[in-house]
N, C-alpha and C positions, 0 to 999 in steps of 0.2 A: 520903733520906739519901744523901749522896755517898760515894764510896769511891775508894781508890787501888789497888784489887785488880789491875786490868789492868796498870798501870804497874809494880807490884811483881813481878807474875808474869813479865812480859816481861823486866824487868831481871835476874831470876834465871834466865832461859832455860827456863822451865817452860811446857809447852803446857797449854791448857785441859783436854785429855783426861787428861794426867798428874795435874794438880791435882785433877780430879774423882775419879779413881781413889783418890788418897791420902785424900780427904775422904769417900769413899763417897757421892758424889752424881753426878748426870748432868752431862755436858758442857754441856747446855742450862742447867742451874742456874748454872754458872759464868758462862756468857754473859749470862744474865739479871742476875746480880749485877753484872757489869762494866758493863752498860748501864743500870743503875739501875732496871730494871723489877721488881726483887725485892729485898726487904730480908731479910737472913738471920735465922734464929732466933738466940737468944742462944747456944745450943749450937754452931751452925755458925760463928758469929762467933768463938767461943773456939777452935774447931778450926782455923780459918783463921789466927788470930793465932799459935797454937801451932806450926802448920806452918812459918810464916815466922819464928818466934822474934821476934815483935813484939808490941806491945800492941794491943788492939782499937782504941783511939782513934788509933793511928798508921795504921790501915788504913781505918777507917770514920769519916766526919766527920758528926757530928750537927749539924743546923741547925734551930733553932726556926723555925716557920712564921710 
């Protein structure tokens, strides 16, 4: 699954560390999400969307294989 997390985070001027603290995850988790090595749980996806005041589907792009 692709995502726009890094683009959105940088546009808002938020560091990986600050986002990680706000979401109660590690900075490595944010890096892994941004690099596509890790797909978030539905709970984490909702937390991220809520944090940025966006819809999940505006951040995470589902592509059928």
